[in-house]
Each structure stands twice: as C-alpha cells, then as structure tokens.
N, C-alpha and C positions, 0 to 999 in steps of 0.2 A: 504494500499500499503506499503510495507517495502522497505524503502530506505537504499543503503548501506553508511557505515561510512562516505565515502569520500565526500557524496553529503550534508553534512549538511549546507554549506553556500550557496547553490541554490536550496535546496528542497523546499523553500518557493512556487517557481513558480509550482513545481510539485504538492505541496498539493492542489491547486486551481483546479487539473483536477479531475475528478470523478475518483474514485479507480482504475477501470479497463484500463480507458484511461491513468492514470498516471503510471501504473505498465507497460504498452507496451511501452512508450516513455522512462523510465528509463530503460527497457532492452535494446532499439534501441540504446539510447545514449551510453551505456556502450559497445555495439557491435562496434560501429562506432569509439569508442575511440582507438581501436586496430589499426586503420589506421595511428594515429598521434603519438602514443608511450605516453611516461610520460609528463605530463604538465610541462614544462620547457621553459626557453628563446628559441625564435625560433631562428634559423641561420640568420634571416633577421633583429634580434634585433639591434640597436646601441649598440656601445662598450662602456665601461665604461671609463672615462678619469680623469686624475689627477686634484684635484682642492685644493691644498694648503695643510697646515699641520692640523691635527685633534687630536693631543695629543699623547700619547704614547701606545704601545700595547705590548703584548707578544708575537705576532705572526708576522713575517715581513721577507723581505730580509736583509741578514747580512749587505749589502750596507747601511742600514738605522740604524744600531746599534748606540745605544748613545755613545757620546764619552767618557762618564763616564765609560760605559762598557769596551772600549778598553784601557783606564787606568788601571782598575782590571786586564786585560790580560796581561799588560805590568809588573805590580807589584806583582801580585797573581796570577800565571796561574793556579796553583791547584784549587783556589776558582773560576776561571772564567770556567774551564772545569766542576767542579760541578754544577755551575749555568745553564751552558748549558744543562747538563744532565736532571736537574730537571725542564728545561722550565723557568728559572727565568730572562732570560735575556730581556732588556727592548729595543724597537724599536721606532723610530718615525712612528706615525701613519699618513698615507696618506689619504686626503679627496678625494673622487671621486664624479663625477657627471656623469648622465646619458644623452647621444647625445639626439637630438630632436626627434629621429623617436623611441624612447624606451618608449612611453607612453600608447598606447592603442592597441587593435586590433580590426579590423574594417571587418565585414560581409556584403557582397552586394549579395541579394537575386534576381535570375531571376524570374520574375512573368509572363513569357511567356506563349503561349498555351501549349508548350510541358512540362511545368512544374506546370500546373493544375491537380487537383485530387491527385493520389497516391503519387506523387513526393513530396507534400506539408508535408507529414508525414515526410519524411527524413529531410526537412527543419525546422520542430519543434524539431525533435530529434537533429540535428546539434546545433540548437539555444541553447538548454538547455545544450548540452555538453560544448559549447565555454564559458556559463556563468560559469560553473564548473570551466573549464582551465583557465580563465581569473582571477576568484576568489582566485585559487591557486596561480597564478603567480602575486597576488596584483595589476592588470591592470584593465583598464577599458575596457569593450566592447561596441561597437558601431555598429549599423547596418542600412541598407537602401535597397532600391530596386533598381536595375540596370536601370529600365525604368521609373523611377520617374523623371519627368522633373524639379522638385523643387529641386532634390539633396539632400534631408533632410538625416541627420544622426540622430538617435535615441539612447540614452542609456536607454530608457524605457524597463522594463523586467517584466512586470505584465500581468494581464488579457487582458488590452487594447492593449499592443502590440502585443500579441498572435493573437487576433481578427484582429488588423490592418494588420498583415502580411498575415491572410488566405484571408482577403476581397481584398487585392492587386492583381489584374489580369489585363493583359494586352494582346491585340489581336495580338502583333507582338514581337518576339525574340529581345534580345539586339542586337542593331546596332553599326555601327562605331560612328555614331553621339552620341549615349548613352555613348559609352567608352570615346570619346573625351572629352564630358562635365564632366564625373567624375574625369578625369586626370587633368583637370584644378582646379577643386575642392578640390581632394587631394593634391595639391601644397602647399594648405594653412594649412594644418594640420599636427599634430606629431602623428605618428604611427608606430608600429613595425610589424604588420602582417596584411596583407590585403588578404581576401579569397573571390573568386567568386563562389557562390553556385548555381548551377543548369545545364544549358546546355553550349554548345560550344560558346565562345565568339569570335568576330571578330580578326582576327590577325594583322589587319592593325593598330590599335589603341591599343597596349597593356597597361596594368596599371603598373607602377614600382612597384617592389618588391610585386607582386600579385601570388597567386597560385589558383588553380582551383579546386573546388570539383565537379564532374561530377555526375549527378544523371539520370539515365533512368530506365525506366519502363520496366521490361523484361516480355515477355509473351511466354513462349514456349509450343507447344503442348505436353500434358501428363504430365505436371508440373503446380504446384501451381504459381499464379502471385507473383512477388517480385519486389525489387528495386535493381538496380545494382549500386553500389556507387564506383566511382574511384577517386585516388588522383594521379593525373601526378606527374612525379619528379619536383622538384623546378628548375628553370630557374636563370642563372645569368642575373642582371640587363640590360646587354648589348646585351642578346639573345631575340629572338623574341619567345615568347610561341608558341607550337605547336598548332594545330588545334584540338589535341585529345590526348588522353592518349598514351603514348608511350609503349613499350614492358615491360618496367621495371615500369610500374604504378601500384600501389598498388590498390588492388579491394576486395571488398566483396559484399556479396549477403545479402540483409536486407528483411526478411520475411514480407510480409503484414499481417495485422491483420485480424479478421473476420469481414465481412462486415458492421455489426452493430457498432463495434467499430471504423472502419475507417470514416464511415459516420458521427458519432457524433463528432469525432475529427475535421473533416473538416468544420463542419456546427455550432456546438456550443458546444465546449468539456466543457464548463463550467457549463451548464445547468444541474442541480440535480434533476429538476422535470420536465419531460417531458408534453409538452402542450395536455394532452390527456384526454378528460372528462370521468371519470370511469363509469359513469351511461350509456354509450352508448355501452360499451364494452361486454355486455352479449348478444346482439342479433347482428346478422350480418346484414352489411348494404347491401342492395340489388340493389342500384342504386341512381344516384346524382337527386336531385329535383330541386332547385333553389336557386339564391343569392337575397338577399335584394335590395332595391333600392339604398342604400348607399354602397353595396358590403361588409359590415361589418359583415353579418350574411350569413349562408349558411343552407341548407335543404336537407335530405337525407331520401330515403325509407328504411323502416324496415318491409318488406313484402308488399303485393298489397294495404294493406288499412291502412297504418300507416305511418307518416312522424314525423321525430324527427328535430328539428332546434337548431342551436347553434351559438354563436358568434366566429368569428375569432378573436384570441388573436393578440395584436399588436406586440408582441415579443414573441420568444420562451420561454420566463421564465413567462409569463403571464398565468393564468389559463383560459382556454375558459369559465368558469363558468358554470351555471346550462343550461338545455335543457328544451325544450319545445316539447311536444308530442301531435300530431293530430291523432286521429283515427276515423273512419267511418264505418258505416255498410257495409259488404261485398256486399249488394244489390245495393250500390251506387259507381259511377265512378267519378273520378277526373277529372274536366275540366280544372281549372287552379288555380294558388297558389300564395299569396302574402306573404312577409315577411316585416314587419316594425319594429321600435324599440322596441314597446310593444307588438305587436300582429301577431300571425301567422293565416292568413284566407285562407280559399278555397272555390271554387264553385264545387259542388258535383251534379251528376246528376243521376235521378233513373227514369227510364220510361219518362214520360211527365213532371216530377217535377224537379224544381231546386232548391238547396238549398244553403245557404251561412252558412258556420261553422266558427267560429272565437273562437280563444283559445287565453286568457282565455276570455270566454264568452258563448254562446249557439248557437245552430243550428234553423234556421229560414227559412221559404220558401219564395223564391224570386218571381218566376214566376208562376203563375196560371197555372192549367191544360189546355192542348190545345195550350200551346205557341209554337211559332215557333220550330221546331227540332234544337237540338243541336249536335254538334260532338264531343263527350269527347274523352279524350286520351285514346289510347289503353292501357291496363293494363302495368305496368312497364314502361312506357314511360315518359320521363321527362315532367312535366305539363307545359303549357304555362302560362306566367305571368298574373297576374290580377292587374289592377290599380284602385285606387279609385280617383277621382278627386273632390275637395272641390267646394261647391256651397254654397247657403246661409243657407242651412242645412247641416251641415258637413258631408262629406263623404257619399253623397247619389247618386253618379253616379258611374257606374262602366264600365270599358272597358276591353274586352277579346278578344285574337286571338284564334281561335279553331284549331282542327288538319286539317281541311280543307283549312287554310289560310284566313279565314273569318275574318274581325273585327267587334266584337259585341259590344252594347252600351246599357245600360239600365238606365234609369230614376228610380231609386229606390222609388221616392216620389210618382210617378203615381199609381192611383187605380189599372190600368190596365197593371202594369208593367210586361215588358217582354222583352226580347232580341231583338234588331233590327241589321239586318246587314247593316252595314256603308260601307263596302269595301270588296274586295276579292283579292286574289292573294297576301295577305300580306305575306312578308318573315320575318319579324322582327317587335315586338312591343316592345318599350323600354322608359325608362325615363330619362330625362337629366334635373336636377334640380327639379323644381316643374311642368315641362313640359313634355307632352308625345310626342312621335315622332314614326312613323313607316316607314317601307320601303316595296314598293309595285313594282313588276315586272310587267309593261305594255309592253308585248313582242313588240319591242325589246330593249325597254328602262327601266332602273331603276330610279324609282322616289321616294324621300324622302321627307315625309310631317313633319313638324316640329310644335310645339307651339299647340298641341291639348289640349284645357282646357274645354270642355264642348259640349253641343249638338249643339248650333248655333255658338261657337266662330269660327272665321276663321283659316284656316290652311294655313300656309306658305309653299309653294312649292318648292323643290329644283330638278330640273331634271339632269339626267346624260345620254344625247342622245348617249349612245355607242354603240348601235345595237349589244348588247349582243348576242351571239351564242345559249346560253342554260340557262335555269334558274340560276342565280349566286348564289354562296356562299356569306353572307354577315357577316362582323364582325363590331362591333362599340365598342368605348371606351368612355365613358363619363368622364373618370377622365382627359381629354384632357385640355390644356390651351386656345383652340380656337375652334370656331364652324363656321359652314357654314349655316347661316340663321336659327340658333336654333338647329341645328343638331350637335352632336358631331362628332368627328373624326371616320371615317369609311373606311373600306377597302372592295373592292368587287371583285369579279373573273371576269374580263373582257373575258378572252379565256381560253383555256385549260391550258396553262402554263404561263397565264398574270395576274397579279394583279394590280388594281389601287387604291391609295390612295388619299383621298380628306379630308381636314381640311381647317382651316383658313389659307389662304395665302400657302396652299400647294396643290398641284394637279400632282401628279407624276406617272407613270408607272414602276413596277417590275416584271422582268421575273424570275419564279420560275417552273423550270421543275420537273416533278414527281420524276425524280431521286434526284433531289436537296433535298428533304424533304417535309415535310406535313405542310400547313400554319395551324397553331391553333389560330390566332388572331392578334389583333393589340394592340399597347400600344404607348401612348405619355408621353416621358419621361421627367420628371420635371428636374429642375437645379440640384437634387441629383443624376442624372445621372453620375456625374463626379467620383462618386464611380465605376462605371464600368470602369474606367480606362480612361475617357474623351474623349473617340472616338465617343460615340453616340452623335449625334448632339443635344444639348439641345432642348426641346420643339418642335421637329420634331417626329411625328408619324412614327412609325416602324412595320414591319410586323415580327411576333414571328413565327419562323420555328423550327421544331422539326426535327433534321437532321435524315438522312436514319439509322445511327447508333442507333438511339433511347435512346442515352446516352447523347446528347448535344443539347442543345437550343441555336439558333442564332437570333439576331435582323438584319432585312435587311433595309438598307436605300440607295437609289440611287443604286449603283452596288457594294456597300460594304456590308460585313457580319461580324458581331461583336458576340464575344461569351457572350452569356447571363449565362449559368450555365452549369455545366457537374456533370454528375451523374455516381456513379459506377454501378448502376442498371438501366436496361432498363426501358424506361418510356412508357405507353401508354395513351389513353382516355383524352388526355390532353387538357386543354381549358384556356382561359384567363378569369379572373375575369373582368367583362365589367365595372367596377367602379374603381378598383384599380390594380395596377401592380403587381398582384399576379398570380403564374402559379398553376393550380389544374391538377392533375395527378394522374395515377395509376401505383406503382412499380410492376415489377415482381413478387415481393415475396405476392403482393395482399394488400398492404398498400394504403391507399389513403393520398395524401402529399398535404398541402398548403405552397408554397415556395414564399417569398417576393424578387422580382428580385432586387430592389434597396437596400435592407437591405442585401442581399445575405445570408438569413439564413430560416430556415424551422419554420413555425409557427405551423403547425399542422399535426399530422399523426394519422389515424384511420385505424382499420382493416376492410377490405372489403373482402365478398364472394360472389360468384354468381352473380357477376355484370353483369346487362344487357347489350347487345350489343347495345342498343340504347343510351346507355351513351357516346358512341364514336362520337356522333354528337356533334361538339362544339356549344357553346353558340352563338346564331346568326343565325344558319343555320335552316332551315324550316326541321322539322321531316317528 
C-alpha cells in the first residue's frame, strides 16, 4: 500500500489493514477530504484571547512598539526608518490563551439499522480522515456511538477501536432521548468540533455547535451501488439544524469496493490469514454431513462415499487445523455418523450386514446376517446422528435414528448383537451434556423424552399437548442455560404461522408468517448478548429467522425482532449450530460460511459446488 506524504502521522492505523483494504480506505478518505477543504481551525473553534506579556518580538502592531524605539524615532528619524525597512523594530509580545472549546474534535457515529453494512465503510474512511486532520491541527480526536447508553468517548485509534466500531450495532436509530443524553454529557467537555456521522438526527434536541455528515446507500437501476455522503451547511448555535441537507449542501458519491474487499473490511479487516483449511480446497464439498456433540467440529461429504471432518476455529485468526477423512466402499451406504474429540465414526450398511467404521481405527462387523432390516440414508442425504452411551465396558451401546424415524438401539456386547427398534415417529435425536434425548410426534401431541442412558434406564417424559395440525418442524439448542426436565431449549411449529418456544421458565408463542421469513433455528443468548446492542433479553431463547430478502437475519422474542447480522450477499441453506450460537449458511457465490453471532465475525469459509438440495433441511427437521 502506497500512502501519500501527508499521511505520515496517521498511517500507523492504515498499515494494520491488509494491503488491498488499506488502499481502498486511503483512497476513500482522500476523496472525502474534498468535502471539508484544508485541515485548519474550524469556524466553531474558540478564539485566542490575550493572556499578559510574553517578551519581545519583531512582528506586532505598532501600538505595542517599545518606548525605546519611539525614542529613536524622535532623536534619529532616519535610523528609525532604516530599522523599519529592515524589520528590526522590537515590539511587546502578547501571550495568548485558547478558549475552553478549542481542545478536541468529537465524532459521534450512528450505529442504527440504516447504517449497517456498506455505510460502515464510509464510517471507517471518515474515522481515518479525522485522525489525519486532528493530527495536522495538533488536536485530540474523540469518538463515540450515538446510541451508546454509557455515553463513552474514546481516544483509542488502533485495531481495537476499529473492531469496536464495527461491532457496535443497534436496532433503532438515534432518538430524542439519545440526543438529550449526549447534550448533557457534552456540557462537561472542552471541544471545538462536533460531527454527527450517519443518518438524520431528531430536530427536537440539537447538539450545540454540531454538524452532520449524512451517509446513505444509493442503489439505482443500471448503476453500481454506491454511498452518497452529504455535508449540510453549518448552522449558528441559535438556529435549529434542518432535518436534512439543504440545496447548498456539499455532496459526493463514494464508490463501493468489490464484494470481497467490502466483506473483509466489515467482518475482520486485520486478518491476514483466512481460516480456510488448504487440504480441503482440492475437492468440491458436495453436502453437509453433521456436527459433533459439542458443536466444535463439523463434517462434509466429498462425493457419495467420503466424508471430511474438521474443527471450527474459535476466531477468524485461528487455523482450523488438520482434517480427518473417512472413506468407504461404494457398495456400502451410510446410516449414521458420530463426531467426537478424537474420532470420526460411521455405521455403514451393505445388504444384510452392518459395519462400524472408525477413524482412526478399523472397520468391524456389528450385526450378524439376517438381523432386522435397516433403513439407510439415501445417497447424498445428511446422515442421522450416532451416539455411544457408556456402560461398564466403555462405549459398547449404540443409539441411532434411521431414515424412517425409528429409534434403533444395539447392545454391542451381546453375542447376538443386532439393532432393536425402541420407538417410532422420532423427529429428532440429540445429546444434552452426557445424556441423550429425543422428540417424538404422537399425533396430535409432541413428546420429548430426556435422560436416555442405557437399555433399562428410565426415560423422563415431557409432553406438549398442543394438538398439532401437522408433523411439526423441531429445533433444539443445547447451549442454553436452562432446561425442561433434562431437555434443552426447544422450538417447534405449532401451526402454519405459529411457533412455540419451551425452556426453563419460558413458554411463549411467536407468530411468524411465511412472508416474514424462514425460521432456521433457536438460540439461547448468554450474557455476552450485550454485544448485540443490549436489546436481546439475556438467557432468553430466541427464534432465528432468515428475512425474505435473504441478506438479513433477525432474532425474535415475544413480538420484537432484533437484527443479528446483515450480509452483502444472499444466503441460503441456513442452519443453527445446535450447541453453539453459530450460523451456518451458503452464500450465493457458492461459499459455505460459519458465522459467530455473539462475536459478530466470520469463523470459517469453504468452497462448495454441487450442493445437494437436501442440505436445505435445517438441523432438527426430519428428512
């Protein structure tokens, strides 16, 4: 990245960005600088006031000429004129002080819903521009967020500041209450400039000596998307600012970068190593397979008889590490899959024989010929989960849900080991801690059994007598803080446009019409949900909905909707990690993405080709 000469004092921050990202921001801030002109003291700055005597100088008003110089003028007028021509006169120098408001510049960013996405690129460029201007003016730059109830102002100008700015998002625009709170806060401060960056602010509570920088996303038919940045004319302190830019407002159009650059700037502009395992790039991923029991691993199909498993990194800077590959003969079909910390295991069916294939490990025959017939998954279909439950001899009991919705159990120790059908109409089989649970539809009721731990262990039953109209879609989230009789937080479809949520001390109904979006799962937000703006009620499960535009995801609680994330590309095949608050989806460019809701960052990005339509069935739904 080549920085211009004037950028020497603020290039430290730009150098932290990846080269192509820094180049875009540098060009953007230079273009935005044309709105403001040269960096000099603002008209709002305090004036310099006399503060006594400060020695002598050769430049000043002749009213402050030294008495000795006047004596020379009286006695030696020619010498006086020579000294004047040569600039040798001496004057009393006047000390000056700066008034209280000539100390710093303040930027207040609007992080409301209309400023999410592309407008944040202009926020970043303006942040860098004002760092440059204040450095040239030898001032301090402070910044904050209009919707921040804590009214914090920061002088931080590093990687942490950029990430804090990008992660600040609120579900409502700036209100009169916000403006009034900032008005009281700023009365205590010394500042010379106050800039409100983002959308229109309420007229009812203007901030003294403030100016607005309005940013709007412009999408016109037949032209590339761009940002319209306006600088309304300054208003006197006695006047109310207008609700929008006047006819004399300065305006420019800021071109948006390529999608890849824009996404990286908004999600993690400082990551120089993408979390993409190179060993999986050679072959196309043809479908989603499964999650591990703790949600930290996921598996994909690479063709009809091969599965690759990898870890989900904890942040975008971590490397996913190595991958595990499990392949089997084409004559065998996959029935169920298990991912654990150390092993990748699968049950395979060929004719009347059943095999357990473990990696690392070997393949062994499970059931003798002639055992009860199984129903393997159709080729390319996401496999059902396989669970091992501990007994006196470790990991010798198997639980599987087959494609017909039957719960199958096997005591591996028995000489005549074979699968036994324990239940039917099973919608979901999952794990909660060290216990298993299942959801069964006994028309018209939904019944959830918890604490399955063996062949003879009692099962705790939780019934939901809802008289369901049709077989419901069911979602579970085991990362919740509370459970109902050993069952994690769950959501199920009560009617065509109605969903119900059940968890510890929670039982509520939420209406989601087909036109409102697609329900993709449920998440119980931990206290860290304050990072989402503090509007999502903590420890309360929320429905996660992909909006009809396919570029926004919201969380629904009661009758309220809260923005979870916004993407520049359309998303599909979305699902929720059943154990962690992660979104898994496919972008329209064909990439599979893992996105951390609370951290608000992309954790993993993988290429996908030829994705099976069966992937669109979210986790928890019966295939």
